[in-house]
mmCIF file of the N, C-alpha and C atoms, coordinates in Angstrom:
data_MODEL
# 
_entry.id   MODEL 
# 
loop_
_atom_site.group_PDB 
_atom_site.id 
_atom_site.type_symbol 
_atom_site.label_atom_id 
_atom_site.label_alt_id 
_atom_site.label_comp_id 
_atom_site.label_asym_id 
_atom_site.label_entity_id 
_atom_site.label_seq_id 
_atom_site.pdbx_PDB_ins_code 
_atom_site.Cartn_x 
_atom_site.Cartn_y 
_atom_site.Cartn_z 
_atom_site.occupancy 
_atom_site.B_iso_or_equiv 
_atom_site.pdbx_formal_charge 
_atom_site.auth_seq_id 
_atom_site.auth_comp_id 
_atom_site.auth_asym_id 
_atom_site.auth_atom_id 
_atom_site.pdbx_PDB_model_num 
ATOM 1   N N  . MET A 1 1  ? 5.987   -0.042  7.967  1.00 0.00 ? 1  MET A N  1 
ATOM 2   C CA . MET A 1 1  ? 6.909   -1.115  7.797  1.00 0.00 ? 1  MET A CA 1 
ATOM 3   C C  . MET A 1 1  ? 6.149   -2.159  8.248  1.00 0.00 ? 1  MET A C  1 
ATOM 4   N N  . VAL A 1 2  ? 6.046   -2.913  7.401  1.00 0.00 ? 2  VAL A N  1 
ATOM 5   C CA . VAL A 1 2  ? 5.361   -4.767  7.645  1.00 0.00 ? 2  VAL A CA 1 
ATOM 6   C C  . VAL A 1 2  ? 6.630   -5.051  7.514  1.00 0.00 ? 2  VAL A C  1 
ATOM 7   N N  . ILE A 1 3  ? 6.757   -6.388  8.182  1.00 0.00 ? 3  ILE A N  1 
ATOM 8   C CA . ILE A 1 3  ? 7.504   -7.644  7.943  1.00 0.00 ? 3  ILE A CA 1 
ATOM 9   C C  . ILE A 1 3  ? 6.697   -9.291  8.023  1.00 0.00 ? 3  ILE A C  1 
ATOM 10  N N  . GLN A 1 4  ? 6.699   -9.564  7.090  1.00 0.00 ? 4  GLN A N  1 
ATOM 11  C CA . GLN A 1 4  ? 6.297   -11.000 6.990  1.00 0.00 ? 4  GLN A CA 1 
ATOM 12  C C  . GLN A 1 4  ? 6.925   -11.862 7.364  1.00 0.00 ? 4  GLN A C  1 
ATOM 13  N N  . LEU A 1 5  ? 6.707   -12.345 8.059  1.00 0.00 ? 5  LEU A N  1 
ATOM 14  C CA . LEU A 1 5  ? 7.545   -13.625 8.842  1.00 0.00 ? 5  LEU A CA 1 
ATOM 15  C C  . LEU A 1 5  ? 7.235   -15.254 8.364  1.00 0.00 ? 5  LEU A C  1 
ATOM 16  N N  . ASN A 1 6  ? 6.267   -14.884 8.136  1.00 0.00 ? 6  ASN A N  1 
ATOM 17  C CA . ASN A 1 6  ? 5.723   -16.616 7.634  1.00 0.00 ? 6  ASN A CA 1 
ATOM 18  C C  . ASN A 1 6  ? 4.998   -16.827 6.167  1.00 0.00 ? 6  ASN A C  1 
ATOM 19  N N  . ASP A 1 7  ? 5.880   -17.737 5.290  1.00 0.00 ? 7  ASP A N  1 
ATOM 20  C CA . ASP A 1 7  ? 6.098   -17.646 3.834  1.00 0.00 ? 7  ASP A CA 1 
ATOM 21  C C  . ASP A 1 7  ? 4.807   -18.604 3.338  1.00 0.00 ? 7  ASP A C  1 
ATOM 22  N N  . THR A 1 8  ? 4.226   -19.217 4.033  1.00 0.00 ? 8  THR A N  1 
ATOM 23  C CA . THR A 1 8  ? 2.593   -19.699 3.401  1.00 0.00 ? 8  THR A CA 1 
ATOM 24  C C  . THR A 1 8  ? 1.595   -19.070 4.889  1.00 0.00 ? 8  THR A C  1 
ATOM 25  N N  . PRO A 1 9  ? 0.810   -17.514 4.588  1.00 0.00 ? 9  PRO A N  1 
ATOM 26  C CA . PRO A 1 9  ? 0.028   -17.616 5.697  1.00 0.00 ? 9  PRO A CA 1 
ATOM 27  C C  . PRO A 1 9  ? -0.943  -17.366 5.506  1.00 0.00 ? 9  PRO A C  1 
ATOM 28  N N  . GLY A 1 10 ? -1.643  -18.239 4.365  1.00 0.00 ? 10 GLY A N  1 
ATOM 29  C CA . GLY A 1 10 ? -2.757  -18.696 3.732  1.00 0.00 ? 10 GLY A CA 1 
ATOM 30  C C  . GLY A 1 10 ? -3.322  -18.136 2.766  1.00 0.00 ? 10 GLY A C  1 
ATOM 31  N N  . TYR A 1 11 ? -2.459  -16.668 2.338  1.00 0.00 ? 11 TYR A N  1 
ATOM 32  C CA . TYR A 1 11 ? -3.837  -15.823 1.734  1.00 0.00 ? 11 TYR A CA 1 
ATOM 33  C C  . TYR A 1 11 ? -2.561  -15.633 0.457  1.00 0.00 ? 11 TYR A C  1 
ATOM 34  N N  . PRO A 1 12 ? -2.695  -15.359 -0.385 1.00 0.00 ? 12 PRO A N  1 
ATOM 35  C CA . PRO A 1 12 ? -1.595  -14.751 -1.674 1.00 0.00 ? 12 PRO A CA 1 
ATOM 36  C C  . PRO A 1 12 ? -1.120  -13.874 -1.152 1.00 0.00 ? 12 PRO A C  1 
ATOM 37  N N  . LEU A 1 13 ? 0.602   -13.818 -1.193 1.00 0.00 ? 13 LEU A N  1 
ATOM 38  C CA . LEU A 1 13 ? 1.742   -12.460 -0.920 1.00 0.00 ? 13 LEU A CA 1 
ATOM 39  C C  . LEU A 1 13 ? 0.817   -11.488 -1.301 1.00 0.00 ? 13 LEU A C  1 
ATOM 40  N N  . VAL A 1 14 ? 1.149   -11.726 -2.655 1.00 0.00 ? 14 VAL A N  1 
ATOM 41  C CA . VAL A 1 14 ? 0.825   -10.894 -3.460 1.00 0.00 ? 14 VAL A CA 1 
ATOM 42  C C  . VAL A 1 14 ? -0.261  -9.493  -3.443 1.00 0.00 ? 14 VAL A C  1 
ATOM 43  N N  . MET A 1 15 ? -1.513  -10.429 -3.482 1.00 0.00 ? 15 MET A N  1 
ATOM 44  C CA . MET A 1 15 ? -2.544  -9.349  -2.541 1.00 0.00 ? 15 MET A CA 1 
ATOM 45  C C  . MET A 1 15 ? -2.419  -8.433  -1.303 1.00 0.00 ? 15 MET A C  1 
ATOM 46  N N  . ARG A 1 16 ? -1.736  -8.780  -0.377 1.00 0.00 ? 16 ARG A N  1 
ATOM 47  C CA . ARG A 1 16 ? -1.548  -8.333  0.723  1.00 0.00 ? 16 ARG A CA 1 
ATOM 48  C C  . ARG A 1 16 ? -0.808  -7.317  -0.010 1.00 0.00 ? 16 ARG A C  1 
ATOM 49  N N  . GLY A 1 17 ? 0.161   -7.543  -0.953 1.00 0.00 ? 17 GLY A N  1 
ATOM 50  C CA . GLY A 1 17 ? 0.610   -6.246  -0.712 1.00 0.00 ? 17 GLY A CA 1 
ATOM 51  C C  . GLY A 1 17 ? 0.108   -5.221  -1.641 1.00 0.00 ? 17 GLY A C  1 
ATOM 52  N N  . PHE A 1 18 ? -0.534  -5.648  -2.910 1.00 0.00 ? 18 PHE A N  1 
ATOM 53  C CA . PHE A 1 18 ? -1.264  -4.671  -3.231 1.00 0.00 ? 18 PHE A CA 1 
ATOM 54  C C  . PHE A 1 18 ? -2.394  -3.590  -2.128 1.00 0.00 ? 18 PHE A C  1 
ATOM 55  N N  . TYR A 1 19 ? -2.944  -4.955  -1.343 1.00 0.00 ? 19 TYR A N  1 
ATOM 56  C CA . TYR A 1 19 ? -3.506  -4.322  0.347  1.00 0.00 ? 19 TYR A CA 1 
ATOM 57  C C  . TYR A 1 19 ? -2.774  -3.017  0.442  1.00 0.00 ? 19 TYR A C  1 
ATOM 58  N N  . TYR A 1 20 ? -1.356  -3.624  0.828  1.00 0.00 ? 20 TYR A N  1 
ATOM 59  C CA . TYR A 1 20 ? -0.586  -1.948  1.873  1.00 0.00 ? 20 TYR A CA 1 
ATOM 60  C C  . TYR A 1 20 ? -0.589  -1.213  0.854  1.00 0.00 ? 20 TYR A C  1 
ATOM 61  N N  . CYS A 1 21 ? -0.351  -1.150  -0.772 1.00 0.00 ? 21 CYS A N  1 
ATOM 62  C CA . CYS A 1 21 ? -0.607  -0.239  -1.582 1.00 0.00 ? 21 CYS A CA 1 
ATOM 63  C C  . CYS A 1 21 ? -1.433  0.890   -1.136 1.00 0.00 ? 21 CYS A C  1 
ATOM 64  N N  . ALA A 1 22 ? -2.388  0.044   -1.346 1.00 0.00 ? 22 ALA A N  1 
ATOM 65  C CA . ALA A 1 22 ? -3.744  0.788   -1.698 1.00 0.00 ? 22 ALA A CA 1 
ATOM 66  C C  . ALA A 1 22 ? -4.084  1.818   -0.328 1.00 0.00 ? 22 ALA A C  1 
ATOM 67  N N  . ARG A 1 23 ? -3.637  1.060   0.710  1.00 0.00 ? 23 ARG A N  1 
ATOM 68  C CA . ARG A 1 23 ? -4.183  1.901   1.640  1.00 0.00 ? 23 ARG A CA 1 
ATOM 69  C C  . ARG A 1 23 ? -2.952  2.584   2.515  1.00 0.00 ? 23 ARG A C  1 
ATOM 70  N N  . MET A 1 24 ? -1.633  3.237   1.030  1.00 0.00 ? 24 MET A N  1 
ATOM 71  C CA . MET A 1 24 ? -0.727  3.861   2.261  1.00 0.00 ? 24 MET A CA 1 
ATOM 72  C C  . MET A 1 24 ? -1.232  5.150   0.937  1.00 0.00 ? 24 MET A C  1 
ATOM 73  N N  . ILE A 1 25 ? -1.960  4.896   -0.451 1.00 0.00 ? 25 ILE A N  1 
ATOM 74  C CA . ILE A 1 25 ? -2.231  5.884   -1.150 1.00 0.00 ? 25 ILE A CA 1 
ATOM 75  C C  . ILE A 1 25 ? -3.716  6.232   -0.952 1.00 0.00 ? 25 ILE A C  1 
ATOM 76  N N  . SER A 1 26 ? -4.707  5.667   -0.266 1.00 0.00 ? 26 SER A N  1 
ATOM 77  C CA . SER A 1 26 ? -6.076  5.773   0.706  1.00 0.00 ? 26 SER A CA 1 
ATOM 78  C C  . SER A 1 26 ? -5.669  6.668   1.708  1.00 0.00 ? 26 SER A C  1 
ATOM 79  N N  . GLU A 1 27 ? -4.533  6.569   2.505  1.00 0.00 ? 27 GLU A N  1 
ATOM 80  C CA . GLU A 1 27 ? -4.138  6.899   3.463  1.00 0.00 ? 27 GLU A CA 1 
ATOM 81  C C  . GLU A 1 27 ? -3.658  9.196   3.258  1.00 0.00 ? 27 GLU A C  1 
ATOM 82  N N  . GLN A 1 28 ? -4.122  9.374   1.876  1.00 0.00 ? 28 GLN A N  1 
ATOM 83  C CA . GLN A 1 28 ? -3.229  10.192  1.676  1.00 0.00 ? 28 GLN A CA 1 
ATOM 84  C C  . GLN A 1 28 ? -4.356  11.612  1.658  1.00 0.00 ? 28 GLN A C  1 
ATOM 85  N N  . TYR A 1 29 ? -6.087  10.781  1.018  1.00 0.00 ? 29 TYR A N  1 
ATOM 86  C CA . TYR A 1 29 ? -6.768  11.744  0.992  1.00 0.00 ? 29 TYR A CA 1 
ATOM 87  C C  . TYR A 1 29 ? -7.376  12.234  2.454  1.00 0.00 ? 29 TYR A C  1 
ATOM 88  N N  . GLY A 1 30 ? -7.728  13.527  1.991  1.00 0.00 ? 30 GLY A N  1 
ATOM 89  C CA . GLY A 1 30 ? -8.041  14.649  2.945  1.00 0.00 ? 30 GLY A CA 1 
ATOM 90  C C  . GLY A 1 30 ? -6.481  15.296  3.363  1.00 0.00 ? 30 GLY A C  1 
ATOM 91  N N  . THR A 1 31 ? -5.265  15.092  3.422  1.00 0.00 ? 31 THR A N  1 
ATOM 92  C CA . THR A 1 31 ? -4.425  15.302  3.923  1.00 0.00 ? 31 THR A CA 1 
ATOM 93  C C  . THR A 1 31 ? -3.037  15.776  2.966  1.00 0.00 ? 31 THR A C  1 
ATOM 94  N N  . VAL A 1 32 ? -3.450  14.938  1.389  1.00 0.00 ? 32 VAL A N  1 
ATOM 95  C CA . VAL A 1 32 ? -1.869  15.313  0.827  1.00 0.00 ? 32 VAL A CA 1 
ATOM 96  C C  . VAL A 1 32 ? -3.116  16.082  -0.797 1.00 0.00 ? 32 VAL A C  1 
ATOM 97  N N  . PHE A 1 33 ? -4.412  15.347  -1.211 1.00 0.00 ? 33 PHE A N  1 
ATOM 98  C CA . PHE A 1 33 ? -5.228  15.650  -1.778 1.00 0.00 ? 33 PHE A CA 1 
ATOM 99  C C  . PHE A 1 33 ? -6.680  15.459  -1.578 1.00 0.00 ? 33 PHE A C  1 
ATOM 100 N N  . ALA A 1 34 ? -7.657  15.918  -1.860 1.00 0.00 ? 34 ALA A N  1 
ATOM 101 C CA . ALA A 1 34 ? -8.990  16.407  -1.282 1.00 0.00 ? 34 ALA A CA 1 
ATOM 102 C C  . ALA A 1 34 ? -9.667  16.138  -2.830 1.00 0.00 ? 34 ALA A C  1 
ATOM 103 N N  . ASP A 1 35 ? -10.782 15.918  -2.151 1.00 0.00 ? 35 ASP A N  1 
ATOM 104 C CA . ASP A 1 35 ? -12.141 15.618  -3.225 1.00 0.00 ? 35 ASP A CA 1 
ATOM 105 C C  . ASP A 1 35 ? -11.599 15.345  -4.626 1.00 0.00 ? 35 ASP A C  1 
ATOM 106 N N  . GLU A 1 36 ? -11.768 15.395  -6.346 1.00 0.00 ? 36 GLU A N  1 
ATOM 107 C CA . GLU A 1 36 ? -11.224 14.745  -6.786 1.00 0.00 ? 36 GLU A CA 1 
ATOM 108 C C  . GLU A 1 36 ? -9.999  15.579  -7.274 1.00 0.00 ? 36 GLU A C  1 
ATOM 109 N N  . HIS A 1 37 ? -8.694  15.860  -6.914 1.00 0.00 ? 37 HIS A N  1 
ATOM 110 C CA . HIS A 1 37 ? -7.352  16.276  -7.437 1.00 0.00 ? 37 HIS A CA 1 
ATOM 111 C C  . HIS A 1 37 ? -6.804  15.516  -7.098 1.00 0.00 ? 37 HIS A C  1 
ATOM 112 N N  . TYR A 1 38 ? -6.892  14.054  -7.909 1.00 0.00 ? 38 TYR A N  1 
ATOM 113 C CA . TYR A 1 38 ? -6.034  13.140  -7.620 1.00 0.00 ? 38 TYR A CA 1 
ATOM 114 C C  . TYR A 1 38 ? -4.782  13.230  -8.304 1.00 0.00 ? 38 TYR A C  1 
ATOM 115 N N  . GLU A 1 39 ? -4.600  14.289  -8.877 1.00 0.00 ? 39 GLU A N  1 
ATOM 116 C CA . GLU A 1 39 ? -3.390  14.419  -9.462 1.00 0.00 ? 39 GLU A CA 1 
ATOM 117 C C  . GLU A 1 39 ? -2.039  14.986  -8.393 1.00 0.00 ? 39 GLU A C  1 
ATOM 118 N N  . LYS A 1 40 ? -2.763  15.000  -7.485 1.00 0.00 ? 40 LYS A N  1 
ATOM 119 C CA . LYS A 1 40 ? -1.518  15.022  -6.167 1.00 0.00 ? 40 LYS A CA 1 
ATOM 120 C C  . LYS A 1 40 ? -1.389  14.254  -5.213 1.00 0.00 ? 40 LYS A C  1 
ATOM 121 N N  . ILE A 1 41 ? -1.783  12.973  -5.771 1.00 0.00 ? 41 ILE A N  1 
ATOM 122 C CA . ILE A 1 41 ? -1.298  11.850  -5.472 1.00 0.00 ? 41 ILE A CA 1 
ATOM 123 C C  . ILE A 1 41 ? 0.032   11.754  -4.897 1.00 0.00 ? 41 ILE A C  1 
ATOM 124 N N  . GLN A 1 42 ? 0.843   11.427  -3.842 1.00 0.00 ? 42 GLN A N  1 
ATOM 125 C CA . GLN A 1 42 ? 2.239   10.919  -4.145 1.00 0.00 ? 42 GLN A CA 1 
ATOM 126 C C  . GLN A 1 42 ? 2.536   9.654   -4.828 1.00 0.00 ? 42 GLN A C  1 
ATOM 127 N N  . LYS A 1 43 ? 3.812   9.016   -4.667 1.00 0.00 ? 43 LYS A N  1 
ATOM 128 C CA . LYS A 1 43 ? 3.806   7.568   -5.352 1.00 0.00 ? 43 LYS A CA 1 
ATOM 129 C C  . LYS A 1 43 ? 3.937   6.874   -3.807 1.00 0.00 ? 43 LYS A C  1 
ATOM 130 N N  . VAL A 1 44 ? 3.359   5.706   -3.716 1.00 0.00 ? 44 VAL A N  1 
ATOM 131 C CA . VAL A 1 44 ? 3.678   5.097   -3.291 1.00 0.00 ? 44 VAL A CA 1 
ATOM 132 C C  . VAL A 1 44 ? 4.645   3.789   -3.565 1.00 0.00 ? 44 VAL A C  1 
ATOM 133 N N  . TYR A 1 45 ? 5.908   3.010   -2.909 1.00 0.00 ? 45 TYR A N  1 
ATOM 134 C CA . TYR A 1 45 ? 6.788   1.939   -2.698 1.00 0.00 ? 45 TYR A CA 1 
ATOM 135 C C  . TYR A 1 45 ? 6.424   1.100   -1.877 1.00 0.00 ? 45 TYR A C  1 
ATOM 136 N N  . SER A 1 46 ? 6.772   -0.050  -3.137 1.00 0.00 ? 46 SER A N  1 
ATOM 137 C CA . SER A 1 46 ? 6.838   -1.408  -1.709 1.00 0.00 ? 46 SER A CA 1 
ATOM 138 C C  . SER A 1 46 ? 7.546   -2.570  -2.421 1.00 0.00 ? 46 SER A C  1 
ATOM 139 N N  . ILE A 1 47 ? 8.576   -2.084  -1.388 1.00 0.00 ? 47 ILE A N  1 
ATOM 140 C CA . ILE A 1 47 ? 10.081  -3.379  -1.539 1.00 0.00 ? 47 ILE A CA 1 
ATOM 141 C C  . ILE A 1 47 ? 9.824   -4.389  -1.143 1.00 0.00 ? 47 ILE A C  1 
ATOM 142 N N  . TRP A 1 48 ? 10.059  -5.536  -1.670 1.00 0.00 ? 48 TRP A N  1 
ATOM 143 C CA . TRP A 1 48 ? 9.742   -7.475  -0.948 1.00 0.00 ? 48 TRP A CA 1 
ATOM 144 C C  . TRP A 1 48 ? 11.578  -7.570  -1.524 1.00 0.00 ? 48 TRP A C  1 
ATOM 145 N N  . ILE A 1 49 ? 11.645  -7.681  -0.053 1.00 0.00 ? 49 ILE A N  1 
ATOM 146 C CA . ILE A 1 49 ? 13.442  -9.043  0.009  1.00 0.00 ? 49 ILE A CA 1 
ATOM 147 C C  . ILE A 1 49 ? 13.225  -10.179 -0.034 1.00 0.00 ? 49 ILE A C  1 
ATOM 148 N N  . CYS A 1 50 ? 13.743  -10.890 -0.401 1.00 0.00 ? 50 CYS A N  1 
ATOM 149 C CA . CYS A 1 50 ? 13.001  -12.193 -0.752 1.00 0.00 ? 50 CYS A CA 1 
ATOM 150 C C  . CYS A 1 50 ? 14.487  -13.203 -0.821 1.00 0.00 ? 50 CYS A C  1 
# 
Protein backbone atom coordinates (compact mmCIF):
# COMPACT_ATOMS: atom_id res chain seq x y z
CA MET A 1 0.00 0.00 0.00
CA VAL A 2 1.27 3.42 -0.95
CA ILE A 3 -0.03 6.70 0.35
CA GLN A 4 0.41 9.77 -1.87
CA LEU A 5 0.67 12.85 0.35
CA ASN A 6 1.58 15.39 -2.34
CA ASP A 7 -1.38 16.37 -4.54
CA THR A 8 0.93 17.87 -7.23
CA PRO A 9 3.89 15.47 -7.50
CA GLY A 10 4.94 16.55 -11.02
CA TYR A 11 3.46 13.57 -12.89
CA PRO A 12 -0.12 12.39 -13.57
CA LEU A 13 -1.47 10.55 -10.52
CA VAL A 14 -3.66 8.33 -12.73
CA MET A 15 -0.54 7.07 -14.52
CA ARG A 16 0.97 6.24 -11.14
CA GLY A 17 -2.18 4.23 -10.33
CA PHE A 18 -1.87 2.30 -13.60
CA TYR A 19 1.81 1.65 -12.86
CA TYR A 20 1.11 0.21 -9.39
CA CYS A 21 -1.70 -2.02 -10.68
CA ALA A 22 0.53 -3.30 -13.48
CA ARG A 23 3.30 -3.94 -10.97
CA MET A 24 0.96 -5.94 -8.71
CA ILE A 25 -0.05 -8.08 -11.69
CA SER A 26 3.52 -8.64 -12.87
CA GLU A 27 4.55 -9.70 -9.33
CA GLN A 28 2.21 -12.69 -9.74
CA TYR A 29 4.36 -14.13 -12.53
CA GLY A 30 6.17 -17.23 -11.31
CA THR A 31 4.08 -17.60 -8.15
CA VAL A 32 0.44 -17.47 -9.32
CA PHE A 33 0.88 -18.12 -13.03
CA ALA A 34 3.71 -19.14 -15.33
CA ASP A 35 4.40 -19.25 -19.05
CA GLU A 36 1.22 -18.33 -20.94
CA HIS A 37 -1.37 -19.36 -18.32
CA TYR A 38 -2.88 -15.88 -18.09
CA GLU A 39 -6.23 -17.28 -16.97
CA LYS A 40 -4.69 -17.81 -13.52
CA ILE A 41 -3.93 -14.13 -12.95
CA GLN A 42 -5.72 -12.88 -9.85
CA LYS A 43 -7.71 -9.65 -9.82
CA VAL A 44 -5.99 -6.48 -8.69
CA TYR A 45 -7.87 -3.61 -7.07
CA SER A 46 -6.84 -0.01 -6.61
CA ILE A 47 -8.77 2.11 -4.11
CA TRP A 48 -8.46 5.88 -4.31
CA ILE A 49 -9.65 8.01 -1.40
CA CYS A 50 -9.82 11.67 -2.32
